[in-house]
LUMSETOR-364861 format. One record per residue (C-alpha): y, z, x. Coordinates in steps of 0.5 Angstrom, whole numbers, padded with zeros to 4 digits, always signed. Example, Ala and Ser with C-alpha at 12.3 -4.5 7.8 and 13.67 -1.06 7.14 Angstrom:
<atoms>
-0009+0016+0025/-0002+0014+0027/
</atoms>
This chain:
<atoms>
-0043+0050-0004/-0038+0048+0000/-0033+0047-0006/-0035+0053-0008/-0033+0056-0001/-0027+0051+0000/-0024+0054-0007/-0025+0061-0006/-0021+0060+0000/-0016+0056-0003/-0015+0062-0008/-0015+0067-0003/-0011+0063+0003/-0005+0060-0001/+0000+0066-0003/+0000+0068+0005/-0001+0060+0009/+0000+0054+0004/+0005+0057+0000/+0010+0059+0007/+0007+0051+0008/+0009+0048+0001/+0017+0052+0002/+0018+0048+0010/+0016+0041+0006/+0021+0043+0000/+0027+0044+0005/+0025+0038+0009/+0025+0034+0003/+0018+0032+0002/+0017+0035-0005/+0021+0034-0012/+0024+0040-0013/+0027+0038-0020/+0019+0037-0020/+0016+0042-0017/+0012+0045-0023/+0008+0038-0024/+0004+0040-0017/+0002+0047-0019/-0001+0044-0025/+0005+0046-0031/+0007+0039-0034/+0014+0038-0037/+0011+0032-0042/+0006+0034-0047/-0001+0029-0047/+0001+0022-0051/-0004+0021-0057/-0011+0017-0057/-0014+0015-0050/-0011+0018-0044/-0014+0014-0036/-0012+0017-0030/-0011+0013-0024/-0009+0017-0018/-0007+0014-0011/-0004+0017-0005/+0002+0013-0002/+0006+0007-0004/+0000+0002-0002/-0005+0005-0007/+0000+0006-0013/+0002-0001-0012/-0005-0003-0012/-0006+0001-0018/-0001-0004-0022/-0005-0011-0023/-0011-0005-0026/-0005-0002-0030/-0003-0008-0033/-0010-0011-0035/-0012-0004-0038/-0006-0003-0043/-0007-0010-0045/-0014-0009-0046/-0012-0003-0051/-0006-0003-0054/-0007+0005-0056/-0008+0007-0050/-0003+0010-0044/-0004+0010-0037/-0002+0016-0032/-0001+0015-0025/-0001+0021-0021/+0002+0020-0013/+0003+0026-0008/+0009+0023-0004/+0017+0023-0007/+0017+0016-0005/+0011+0014-0009/+0014+0017-0015/+0021+0013-0013/+0017+0006-0013/+0012+0007-0019/+0018+0009-0024/+0021+0003-0022/+0015-0001-0024/+0010+0002-0029/+0009-0001-0035/+0011+0001-0043/+0006+0007-0043/+0004+0008-0037/+0008+0014-0033/+0008+0018-0027/+0007+0026-0026/+0006+0029-0018/-0001+0031-0016/-0002+0038-0016/-0003+0041-0010/-0012+0042-0008/-0012+0049-0010/-0017+0050-0017/-0011+0054-0022/-0008+0049-0021/-0011+0043-0021/-0016+0047-0027/-0009+0047-0031/-0008+0040-0030/-0014+0038-0033/-0013+0043-0038/-0007+0040-0040/-0008+0032-0040/-0015+0032-0041/-0017+0025-0039/-0021+0020-0042/-0023+0018-0035/-0021+0018-0028/-0020+0012-0023/-0019+0015-0016/-0016+0010-0010/-0015+0016-0005/-0019+0015+0001/-0017+0023+0001/-0023+0027-0003/-0020+0035-0005/-0025+0038-0007/-0022+0043-0012/-0018+0036-0016/-0026+0033-0016/-0030+0040-0018/-0025+0040-0024/-0025+0033-0026/-0034+0033-0025/-0034+0041-0030/-0030+0037-0035/-0035+0031-0036/-0030+0027-0034/-0033+0019-0031/-0028+0021-0025/-0029+0012-0021/-0027+0011-0014/-0024+0004-0014/-0022+0000-0008/-0026+0006-0003/-0026+0004+0004/-0029+0007+0009/-0027+0006+0016/-0032+0007+0023/-0028+0013+0025/-0028+0016+0019/-0035+0014+0018/-0037+0017+0024/-0033+0023+0023/-0036+0024+0016/-0044+0023+0018/-0043+0030+0022/-0042+0033+0016/-0047+0029+0012/-0048+0035+0006/-0041+0036+0005/-0040+0030+0004/-0045+0028-0001/-0042+0035-0005/-0037+0031-0005/-0040+0024-0007/-0044+0027-0012/-0036+0029-0017/-0036+0020-0017/-0039+0018-0023/-0040+0012-0019/-0036+0008-0012/-0032+0001-0012/-0032-0001-0004/-0026-0005-0002/-0032-0009+0002/-0040-0009+0002/-0040-0006+0009/-0035+0000+0006/-0040-0001-0001/-0046+0002+0004/-0043+0007+0008/-0041+0010+0002/-0048+0010+0000/-0051+0013+0006/-0046+0018+0005/-0049+0021-0001/-0045+0017-0007/-0050+0017-0012/-0048+0010-0014/-0044+0005-0010/-0042-0003-0010/-0038-0007-0009/-0034-0012-0013/-0029-0014-0007/-0022-0011-0005/-0017-0010-0012/-0010-0011-0007/-0012-0020-0008/-0011-0018-0015/-0004-0015-0013/+0002-0016-0019/+0009-0021-0016/+0013-0016-0013/+0020-0015-0017/+0026-0020-0015/+0033-0018-0016/+0035-0025-0016/+0043-0024-0016/+0041-0021-0009/+0036-0026-0007/+0040-0031-0009/+0047-0028-0004/+0043-0026+0001/+0040-0035+0000/+0047-0036+0002/+0050-0032+0006/+0044-0036+0011/+0046-0042+0009/+0042-0047+0012/+0041-0044+0019/+0033-0043+0021/+0030-0037+0020/+0024-0033+0019/+0021-0027+0017/+0017-0020+0020/+0015-0016+0016/+0012-0008+0016/+0014-0008+0023/+0012-0001+0026/+0016+0002+0033/+0016-0002+0039/+0014-0008+0035/+0022-0009+0033/+0023-0010+0039/+0018-0014+0041/+0020-0019+0036/+0028-0019+0038/+0025-0022+0045/+0021-0027+0042/+0028-0029+0038/+0032-0029+0044/+0027-0033+0047/+0026-0038+0041/+0035-0038+0040/+0034-0043+0046/+0030-0048+0042/+0033-0046+0036/+0040-0045+0037/+0042-0043+0030/+0036-0039+0029/+0036-0032+0024/+0031-0026+0025/+0029-0022+0019/+0027-0015+0021/+0024-0011+0015/+0021-0005+0018/+0015-0001+0015/+0019+0005+0015/+0026+0004+0013/+0029+0010+0016/+0028+0007+0023/+0033+0002+0021/+0039+0005+0025/+0035+0006+0031/+0032-0001+0031/+0039-0004+0031/+0041+0001+0037/+0036-0002+0041/+0036-0009+0039/+0043-0010+0041/+0042-0006+0048/+0039-0012+0050/+0045-0016+0048/+0043-0019+0041/+0047-0018+0034/+0044-0014+0029/+0046-0013+0022/+0044-0007+0018/+0042-0008+0011/+0042-0001+0008/+0049+0000+0011/+0052-0007+0006/+0053-0011+0014/+0053-0018+0011/+0049-0024+0015/+0055-0027+0019/+0054-0034+0024/+0053-0029+0029/+0048-0025+0027/+0042-0027+0031/+0037-0020+0027/+0038-0018+0020/+0035-0012+0019/+0032-0011+0012/+0032-0004+0012/+0031-0002+0004/+0026+0000-0001/+0024-0004-0007/+0026-0011-0004/+0021-0013+0000/+0020-0019-0006/+0026-0021-0005/+0024-0023+0004/+0017-0026+0002/+0021-0031-0003/+0025-0033+0001/+0022-0034+0007/+0017-0040+0008/+0014-0036+0015/+0012-0029+0016/+0010-0025+0021/+0005-0018+0019/+0007-0012+0023/+0003-0007+0025/-0002-0011+0029/+0002-0012+0036/+0000-0005+0036/-0006-0001+0035/-0004+0001+0028/-0009-0004+0025/-0004-0009+0021/-0001-0009+0014/-0002-0012+0008/-0002-0021+0009/-0005-0022+0003/+0003-0021-0001/+0006-0027+0002/+0000-0031+0002/+0000-0029-0006/+0008-0032-0007/+0006-0039-0001/+0008-0037+0006/+0005-0039+0011/+0002-0032+0015/+0001-0030+0022/-0001-0024+0025/-0002-0020+0032/-0009-0019+0034/-0010-0012+0031/-0012-0013+0024/-0019-0007+0023/-0015-0005+0017/-0017-0011+0014/-0023-0014+0017/-0027-0017+0012/-0020-0019+0008/-0019-0023+0015/-0025-0026+0016/-0025-0029+0008/-0018-0032+0011/-0020-0034+0017/-0026-0038+0014/-0021-0041+0009/-0016-0043+0014/-0010-0039+0010/-0009-0034+0017/-0006-0036+0024/-0008-0029+0028/-0004-0029+0036/-0006-0024+0042/+0000-0023+0044/+0007-0024+0044/+0008-0031+0048/+0003-0034+0043/+0006-0032+0037/+0013-0035+0039/+0010-0041+0041/+0007-0041+0034/+0012-0039+0030/+0017-0045+0034/+0011-0051+0032/+0011-0048+0024/+0019-0048+0025/+0020-0055+0027/+0014-0059+0024/+0015-0059+0016/+0009-0062+0014/+0004-0057+0019/+0009-0050+0015/+0007-0054+0008/+0000-0054+0010/-0001-0047+0012/+0002-0044+0006/-0002-0048+0001/-0008-0046+0005/-0005-0038+0005/-0003-0039-0003/-0010-0043-0005/-0014-0037-0002/-0010-0031-0004/-0010-0035-0012/-0018-0036-0011/-0020-0028-0009/-0015-0025-0015/-0020-0026-0021/-0024-0019-0017/-0020-0016-0022/-0024-0018-0027/-0030-0015-0025/-0027-0008-0024/-0024-0008-0031/-0031-0011-0034/-0035-0005-0030/-0029+0001-0032/-0029-0001-0040/-0036+0002-0041/-0032+0009-0040/-0026+0007-0043/
</atoms>
């Protein structure tokens, strides 16, 4: 009943309210004007012949987590095609650079029953793999009406979301009933999905453990290595507002012990680069901005790597990485990627977005967690001056990440029966 009411309201409100909101998004560059037809369910591309497996994720992180499964599907079914949908311009740009042959990107339609019905009618996917945490009623109901198998992959229900959904359990149960089965990131996620009404919910592990190597432009990497030379350096990755300044102050204190120290900062939101540089230079440090093609010189204290698609370079050249979003109550960012390329990984106290992964990594001694910037300073100093300890931590991180990557096979085996 909820889905029917929702679809009716959306159809009524779209011309008067929602359409104006979409126009604002177009004006602000949050929609791709050239491909907006896809957002209303009118794709220009024709459906490829044969099996079409559809994967949907909202953002860059979710779309990147799909890549190993996409490759596995294409290897397993040589005549099949994969369609990936996302909702953001940034994720579309990333996917256009990283999708393999026989895989293509489309924008997910706005959640209007007319648009979603047109989308499903055009593409007629054999199976839909849903990576997004948001459950869009119009789209889910359009999939269900056509009896297309719908599988939730890497489902995650946070404490906050779980409590909120329990207050509207009748709505959640109706939405989850659209899924054929659900795969939770952790046993806790699978349990919460079951409590909320998922018809079939199990945990096979977190697909983020099985990520493909990040792309690396070797020429650009070699240029950076040449600029760094023999300097001592470390990386702060996926940092958020306020963390960069804290890292810069850590750098300033560490410089007393390591006069040649260079700190690389790769902010989570690259557009913040200029404001980060301004804040850092106000405390007397010299910062260079990659987006402005500024070089690392002998006087550069902080190099701000504020570009998209180059994280593979920074993880490849670094041996010691701090993961941002963890000094502030954000919940942390992906610490598995640097572990997979044999980096020693340090995180702050706030890692609740990765509780299950953190517990497993701690058990394997594959992660270092600090409580504040003072402890971060001590740990970084200890690892930079003790090569044997640094190498040991790098090996522990790599061994753990490699062993966890087996989750891909389990998920693929489960999905096979619907392809």
